[in-house]
N, C-alpha and C positions, 0 to 999 in steps of 0.2 A: 206297254206293260199292263199286266192284269192287276185287278184289285179285289179284295174281299170287303164287301160292304156288310156291316153288322148293325142291325137296328133292334134295340130292345124297346118294344112297344109297351108303354105304361098301361094303356087301356086295351085289353084284348078285343073289345068290341070294334076297334078301329082297324084291326088286322086285315079284314077282307077289303076294305077301301084302299088300304096301302098296297096290298097285293095287286089289286086291279089297276092302281095308278102306275105301279112298276111295270106291269105287263103292257100297259099302254105306251110306255117309253121304250119298250123293246127288251125288257128283262125276261128271259125264257126259263130260268130256273131259280127257285128259292127254297131253301130248307127252313122249316118252321119248327122251333123248339118251344115247349112249354117251360117257363123258367120263373124264378123269383129272386128277389134280392134280400140280403140280410136285414136291412132296415125294415122292409115290408113284412118280413117274417116276424121280427120283433114286435112291430106295431099290431100284428094280428093277435098277440097275447096268448095266454094259455087257454086251451079248449078242453072241455070235459069229455069229449068223445075220442081223445087220443089214448092209445093203448099205454100200458105201464112202461113198456120198452118200445118207444116209437121209432120208426124209420124216418128218413127224410121225406119219403113219399107221404107218410102219415101226417107229417107236420105241414105239408103244403097242399093237402087235399082241398081245402076251402077255396072257393072262387076268388075271394078277396086278395089272396097273396100271389096270384098268377100274373105273369107277363107273357108276352110272346117274343121270342128272339128270332129275327129273320136274318138268314145268311145267304149271300149271293156273290158269286164270283163273276165279274164282268171284265171285258177286255180293253176298256179305254176310259180316260178321264171324262170324256163327254157323257158317257152313260152314267158315271158316278154323279156328275153334276145334275143330270136329269132326275136321277133317283132322289137326291137330296131335295130338289125343288118339289118333286111330287109328294114327298113326305110332308114338307112344310105346307103344301096346299091342303093336305088332309088334316094334319095335326095342329098346324100353326107354328109359331116360333118355338124352336126347340130349346131356347134359353129359358123358357118359362117352366115352372115346376109342374110335375106330373104329366109330362108329355112323352118323354122317352130319351134315349141316348143313342146317337148314331156315330159310328166311327168307321174309318176306312184304313185298310192295311194293304201295302203292296204285296203282291204274290209273285214269287219268282218262278215256280213250277207247279203244274197241276197234273195229277195222274188220276185217271178214272172218270174224268168229266167227258161228256159227249163230244165236246169240241176241244178238249184239252190238248190232244196231239197236234191239231191244226193251228190253234190260235194262241194258247197259253203256254206252250212248251217250245220255245224257240230252238232248242237243240235238235229237234226231229226234222 
């Protein structure tokens, strides 16, 4: 079975180390999104450089409110376990505050991935 591993990195400065550790355990593809959470956005407070009618982009322009969300589809539980261990080696205990959140979701089918037809889509 395939899995989607999602990790929201609290400190964007740790992103490169995490990506390198995932690559070292055999992860070949990761999508990286700039993201933020509602709590962090609220804690950032009002800013005087925001336009009168701000967009979401205007609200999260400041470095303080950014996270990185890493997404990767892998084809076995062993790789998931290695990814979790690699994250904890870089970040530390994920149960601690301000580290990030990692979750794993089963994937039934994948279309458009380089290996999707061979590994992740058993109907072909």
